[in-house]
Short mmCIF file of the C-alpha atoms (twelve columns), coordinates in Angstrom:
data_MODEL
# 
_entry.id   MODEL 
# 
loop_
_atom_site.group_PDB 
_atom_site.id 
_atom_site.type_symbol 
_atom_site.label_atom_id 
_atom_site.label_alt_id 
_atom_site.label_comp_id 
_atom_site.label_asym_id 
_atom_site.label_seq_id 
_atom_site.Cartn_x 
_atom_site.Cartn_y 
_atom_site.Cartn_z 
_atom_site.pdbx_PDB_model_num 
ATOM 1   C CA . MET A 1   32.171 -86.752 -3.041  1 
ATOM 2   C CA . ASP A 2   31.002 -90.225 -3.948  1 
ATOM 3   C CA . ARG A 3   28.281 -90.297 -1.307  1 
ATOM 4   C CA . THR A 4   24.804 -91.478 -2.230  1 
ATOM 5   C CA . ASP A 5   21.752 -89.255 -2.011  1 
ATOM 6   C CA . ASP A 6   20.584 -91.215 1.071   1 
ATOM 7   C CA . GLN A 7   23.920 -90.631 2.804   1 
ATOM 8   C CA . ILE A 8   23.723 -86.932 2.010   1 
ATOM 9   C CA . GLU A 9   20.182 -86.703 3.397   1 
ATOM 10  C CA . THR A 10  21.350 -88.440 6.582   1 
ATOM 11  C CA . MET A 11  24.230 -85.951 6.872   1 
ATOM 12  C CA . ARG A 12  21.781 -83.007 6.447   1 
ATOM 13  C CA . ALA A 13  19.515 -84.151 9.274   1 
ATOM 14  C CA . GLY A 14  19.669 -81.746 12.195  1 
ATOM 15  C CA . ARG A 15  22.207 -79.380 10.632  1 
ATOM 16  C CA . PRO A 16  21.454 -75.664 10.340  1 
ATOM 17  C CA . GLN A 17  20.100 -74.527 6.984   1 
ATOM 18  C CA . HIS A 18  20.758 -71.036 5.672   1 
ATOM 19  C CA . ARG A 19  18.356 -69.535 3.139   1 
ATOM 20  C CA . ASN A 20  19.257 -66.736 0.741   1 
ATOM 21  C CA . PRO A 21  16.027 -65.246 -0.652  1 
ATOM 22  C CA . VAL A 22  17.992 -63.082 -3.116  1 
ATOM 23  C CA . GLN A 23  19.738 -66.031 -4.788  1 
ATOM 24  C CA . GLY A 24  16.793 -68.357 -4.236  1 
ATOM 25  C CA . ASP A 25  18.771 -71.089 -2.510  1 
ATOM 26  C CA . THR A 26  19.297 -72.814 0.819   1 
ATOM 27  C CA . ILE A 27  22.652 -74.193 1.954   1 
ATOM 28  C CA . THR A 28  23.608 -76.787 4.551   1 
ATOM 29  C CA . TRP A 29  27.228 -77.407 5.511   1 
ATOM 30  C CA . LEU A 30  27.551 -81.206 5.616   1 
ATOM 31  C CA . ARG A 31  31.241 -81.245 6.482   1 
ATOM 32  C CA . THR A 32  33.481 -78.390 7.477   1 
ATOM 33  C CA . GLY A 33  37.222 -78.016 7.327   1 
ATOM 34  C CA . ALA A 34  37.322 -78.346 11.116  1 
ATOM 35  C CA . VAL A 35  35.984 -81.910 10.763  1 
ATOM 36  C CA . THR A 36  38.241 -82.925 7.840   1 
ATOM 37  C CA . GLY A 37  41.442 -81.339 9.115   1 
ATOM 38  C CA . GLY A 38  41.224 -78.706 6.380   1 
ATOM 39  C CA . GLU A 39  41.283 -81.279 3.563   1 
ATOM 40  C CA . HIS A 40  37.857 -80.387 2.200   1 
ATOM 41  C CA . ALA A 41  34.393 -79.134 3.082   1 
ATOM 42  C CA . LEU A 42  31.069 -80.368 1.708   1 
ATOM 43  C CA . LEU A 43  28.041 -78.164 1.077   1 
ATOM 44  C CA . HIS A 44  24.488 -79.139 0.084   1 
ATOM 45  C CA . VAL A 45  22.551 -76.585 -1.975  1 
ATOM 46  C CA . GLU A 46  18.835 -76.522 -2.803  1 
ATOM 47  C CA . VAL A 47  17.914 -73.939 -5.422  1 
ATOM 48  C CA . GLU A 48  14.452 -72.916 -6.549  1 
ATOM 49  C CA . PRO A 49  13.592 -72.275 -10.221 1 
ATOM 50  C CA . GLY A 50  15.452 -69.211 -11.465 1 
ATOM 51  C CA . GLY A 51  17.810 -69.141 -8.461  1 
ATOM 52  C CA . GLU A 52  21.381 -68.200 -9.300  1 
ATOM 53  C CA . VAL A 53  24.713 -66.777 -8.149  1 
ATOM 54  C CA . ILE A 54  26.553 -64.031 -9.981  1 
ATOM 55  C CA . ALA A 55  29.825 -64.701 -11.801 1 
ATOM 56  C CA . HIS A 56  32.791 -64.897 -9.434  1 
ATOM 57  C CA . TYR A 57  36.004 -66.838 -8.869  1 
ATOM 58  C CA . HIS A 58  38.114 -68.147 -6.004  1 
ATOM 59  C CA . ARG A 59  41.878 -67.929 -5.738  1 
ATOM 60  C CA . ARG A 60  42.583 -70.208 -2.771  1 
ATOM 61  C CA . PHE A 61  40.449 -73.274 -3.475  1 
ATOM 62  C CA . GLY A 62  38.702 -75.236 -6.170  1 
ATOM 63  C CA . LEU A 63  35.193 -76.633 -6.298  1 
ATOM 64  C CA . ARG A 64  33.562 -79.784 -7.582  1 
ATOM 65  C CA . LEU A 65  29.782 -79.827 -8.051  1 
ATOM 66  C CA . ARG A 66  27.550 -82.867 -8.456  1 
ATOM 67  C CA . VAL A 67  23.874 -82.485 -9.331  1 
ATOM 68  C CA . LEU A 68  21.612 -84.650 -7.157  1 
ATOM 69  C CA . GLU A 69  18.297 -83.622 -8.680  1 
ATOM 70  C CA . GLY A 70  17.082 -81.293 -11.405 1 
ATOM 71  C CA . VAL A 71  19.071 -79.202 -13.865 1 
ATOM 72  C CA . LEU A 72  21.841 -76.748 -13.122 1 
ATOM 73  C CA . ARG A 73  23.277 -74.372 -15.731 1 
ATOM 74  C CA . VAL A 74  26.949 -73.918 -14.865 1 
ATOM 75  C CA . GLN A 75  29.539 -71.564 -16.308 1 
ATOM 76  C CA . VAL A 76  33.214 -72.418 -15.789 1 
ATOM 77  C CA . GLY A 77  35.484 -69.959 -17.574 1 
ATOM 78  C CA . HIS A 78  33.724 -69.191 -20.844 1 
ATOM 79  C CA . VAL A 79  32.008 -72.587 -21.128 1 
ATOM 80  C CA . VAL A 80  28.329 -72.808 -20.178 1 
ATOM 81  C CA . ARG A 81  26.492 -76.118 -19.997 1 
ATOM 82  C CA . ASP A 82  23.420 -77.650 -18.428 1 
ATOM 83  C CA . LEU A 83  24.062 -80.473 -15.964 1 
ATOM 84  C CA . GLY A 84  21.419 -83.076 -15.111 1 
ATOM 85  C CA . THR A 85  21.135 -85.508 -12.229 1 
ATOM 86  C CA . GLY A 86  24.436 -87.279 -11.569 1 
ATOM 87  C CA . ALA A 87  26.558 -84.901 -13.653 1 
ATOM 88  C CA . GLU A 88  29.660 -83.311 -12.146 1 
ATOM 89  C CA . VAL A 89  31.886 -80.378 -12.973 1 
ATOM 90  C CA . GLU A 90  35.260 -79.188 -11.655 1 
ATOM 91  C CA . VAL A 91  35.947 -75.507 -11.042 1 
ATOM 92  C CA . PRO A 92  39.693 -74.900 -10.647 1 
ATOM 93  C CA . PRO A 93  40.946 -71.878 -8.698  1 
ATOM 94  C CA . GLU A 94  41.032 -68.616 -10.685 1 
ATOM 95  C CA . HIS A 95  38.262 -69.762 -13.082 1 
ATOM 96  C CA . LEU A 96  35.176 -67.616 -13.511 1 
ATOM 97  C CA . PHE A 97  32.184 -69.495 -12.153 1 
ATOM 98  C CA . ARG A 98  28.411 -69.067 -11.900 1 
ATOM 99  C CA . TRP A 99  25.343 -71.272 -11.667 1 
ATOM 100 C CA . LYS A 100 21.620 -70.969 -12.274 1 
ATOM 101 C CA . ASN A 101 18.580 -73.229 -12.098 1 
ATOM 102 C CA . PRO A 102 17.012 -72.717 -15.566 1 
ATOM 103 C CA . ALA A 103 14.247 -75.267 -15.041 1 
ATOM 104 C CA . GLY A 104 10.749 -74.905 -13.627 1 
ATOM 105 C CA . THR A 105 11.494 -77.315 -10.771 1 
ATOM 106 C CA . PRO A 106 13.892 -77.135 -7.806  1 
ATOM 107 C CA . ALA A 107 17.435 -78.458 -8.138  1 
ATOM 108 C CA . ARG A 108 19.758 -79.932 -5.530  1 
ATOM 109 C CA . PHE A 109 23.515 -80.302 -5.699  1 
ATOM 110 C CA . VAL A 110 26.566 -80.796 -3.503  1 
ATOM 111 C CA . VAL A 111 29.735 -78.745 -3.634  1 
ATOM 112 C CA . GLU A 112 33.083 -80.015 -2.457  1 
ATOM 113 C CA . VAL A 113 35.497 -77.229 -1.490  1 
ATOM 114 C CA . ARG A 114 39.126 -78.360 -1.731  1 
ATOM 115 C CA . PRO A 115 41.028 -77.480 0.353   1 
ATOM 116 C CA . ALA A 116 38.530 -76.365 2.955   1 
ATOM 117 C CA . HIS A 117 38.410 -72.634 3.618   1 
ATOM 118 C CA . GLU A 118 37.143 -71.554 7.031   1 
ATOM 119 C CA . GLY A 119 36.478 -68.001 5.843   1 
ATOM 120 C CA . PHE A 120 34.331 -69.286 2.980   1 
ATOM 121 C CA . GLU A 121 32.292 -71.416 5.382   1 
ATOM 122 C CA . LYS A 122 31.777 -68.575 7.869   1 
ATOM 123 C CA . GLY A 123 31.350 -65.905 5.203   1 
ATOM 124 C CA . LEU A 124 28.589 -67.734 3.317   1 
ATOM 125 C CA . VAL A 125 26.590 -68.108 6.515   1 
ATOM 126 C CA . ALA A 126 26.991 -64.365 7.224   1 
ATOM 127 C CA . LEU A 127 26.161 -63.414 3.622   1 
ATOM 128 C CA . TYR A 128 23.000 -65.539 3.673   1 
ATOM 129 C CA . GLY A 129 22.014 -63.946 6.984   1 
ATOM 130 C CA . LEU A 130 22.445 -60.463 5.520   1 
ATOM 131 C CA . ALA A 131 20.307 -61.451 2.512   1 
ATOM 132 C CA . ARG A 132 17.628 -62.895 4.788   1 
ATOM 133 C CA . ASP A 133 17.607 -59.618 6.747   1 
ATOM 134 C CA . GLY A 134 17.228 -57.528 3.567   1 
ATOM 135 C CA . ARG A 135 20.742 -56.099 3.830   1 
ATOM 136 C CA . THR A 136 21.939 -57.065 0.322   1 
ATOM 137 C CA . ARG A 137 21.395 -55.712 -3.175  1 
ATOM 138 C CA . ARG A 138 19.418 -57.559 -5.848  1 
ATOM 139 C CA . ASP A 139 22.622 -59.189 -7.105  1 
ATOM 140 C CA . GLY A 140 23.413 -60.577 -3.622  1 
ATOM 141 C CA . ARG A 141 26.191 -58.154 -2.609  1 
ATOM 142 C CA . PRO A 142 25.843 -56.544 0.817   1 
ATOM 143 C CA . ARG A 143 24.512 -52.982 0.728   1 
ATOM 144 C CA . SER A 144 27.418 -51.812 2.901   1 
ATOM 145 C CA . LEU A 145 30.730 -51.447 1.074   1 
ATOM 146 C CA . LEU A 146 32.586 -52.250 4.312   1 
ATOM 147 C CA . ARG A 147 30.668 -55.520 4.721   1 
ATOM 148 C CA . THR A 148 31.243 -56.321 1.035   1 
ATOM 149 C CA . ALA A 149 34.990 -55.784 1.404   1 
ATOM 150 C CA . LEU A 150 35.151 -57.869 4.579   1 
ATOM 151 C CA . LEU A 151 33.119 -60.747 3.105   1 
ATOM 152 C CA . ILE A 152 35.184 -60.740 -0.096  1 
ATOM 153 C CA . GLN A 153 38.271 -61.144 2.077   1 
ATOM 154 C CA . TRP A 154 36.700 -63.833 4.295   1 
ATOM 155 C CA . THR A 155 35.176 -65.932 1.525   1 
ATOM 156 C CA . ASP A 156 37.744 -65.523 -1.234  1 
ATOM 157 C CA . ILE A 157 34.808 -64.675 -3.492  1 
ATOM 158 C CA . ASN A 158 36.320 -62.445 -6.142  1 
ATOM 159 C CA . LEU A 159 34.218 -60.529 -8.619  1 
ATOM 160 C CA . PRO A 160 35.298 -59.884 -12.205 1 
ATOM 161 C CA . GLY A 161 35.455 -56.514 -13.910 1 
ATOM 162 C CA . ILE A 162 36.193 -53.378 -11.945 1 
ATOM 163 C CA . TYR A 163 36.266 -55.292 -8.634  1 
ATOM 164 C CA . ARG A 164 39.351 -57.156 -9.858  1 
ATOM 165 C CA . TRP A 165 41.238 -53.837 -10.022 1 
ATOM 166 C CA . LEU A 166 39.853 -52.595 -6.721  1 
ATOM 167 C CA . GLY A 167 41.640 -55.309 -4.712  1 
ATOM 168 C CA . PRO A 168 43.964 -52.954 -2.824  1 
ATOM 169 C CA . VAL A 169 41.079 -50.599 -1.985  1 
ATOM 170 C CA . LEU A 170 38.899 -53.492 -0.819  1 
ATOM 171 C CA . ARG A 171 41.725 -54.748 1.437   1 
ATOM 172 C CA . VAL A 172 41.916 -51.305 3.073   1 
ATOM 173 C CA . LEU A 173 38.121 -51.222 3.489   1 
ATOM 174 C CA . ALA A 174 38.176 -54.724 5.036   1 
ATOM 175 C CA . GLY A 175 40.736 -53.437 7.551   1 
ATOM 176 C CA . ILE A 176 38.470 -50.504 8.394   1 
ATOM 177 C CA . ALA A 177 35.560 -52.943 8.815   1 
ATOM 178 C CA . ARG A 178 37.621 -55.013 11.271  1 
ATOM 179 C CA . ARG A 179 38.673 -51.907 13.232  1 
ATOM 180 C CA . ARG A 180 35.000 -50.902 13.487  1 
ATOM 181 C CA . GLY A 181 34.079 -54.367 14.787  1 
ATOM 182 C CA . ILE A 182 31.972 -55.342 11.785  1 
ATOM 183 C CA . ASP A 183 33.680 -58.751 11.672  1 
ATOM 184 C CA . ARG A 184 32.655 -59.465 15.292  1 
ATOM 185 C CA . GLU A 185 29.151 -58.128 14.625  1 
ATOM 186 C CA . LEU A 186 28.687 -60.505 11.670  1 
ATOM 187 C CA . GLU A 187 30.137 -63.470 13.551  1 
ATOM 188 C CA . ASP A 188 27.982 -62.828 16.639  1 
ATOM 189 C CA . ARG A 189 24.780 -62.226 14.685  1 
ATOM 190 C CA . TYR A 190 25.045 -64.921 12.007  1 
ATOM 191 C CA . CYS A 191 27.743 -67.455 12.888  1 
ATOM 192 C CA . GLY A 192 27.260 -67.943 16.619  1 
# 
């Protein structure tokens, strides 16, 4: 992730951008696991003032964030700190994680996903499409419990609290979603 800002901007050119009006951010996949042989994926994020993601964690991969511009408030585990331009933070698997832009100006950062996770790549695009179409709640979760269960399974985005104990139920609901073709519907509508 030692690329310069100019290299990152060159990588962004011509790639699809996905905006999430609920979270107040726009993502661009710079590198996918398909390109790196599954080693890693690289994501560029632009977040407007006040934009944020809710607390969550991943089991199958870790993240490394580097701020390119602005300020990003990041929580890893129970530690919260503000990161300025050039600062980095590691998020190991199983660690609670959230971010927010607390400043009055936009922020930009890159996220390295290691190892790459195809479901995370596809699932984020679908989740951002649902948000753009007004099909998510104010906290960013899909309005449909079946879609929520399916996207949790795809993306390995795990929510703390009661959701942690609902894992077996969510797995069953994700299976129902697949049997009803919701996975194909999301892929065709948002990932195609």
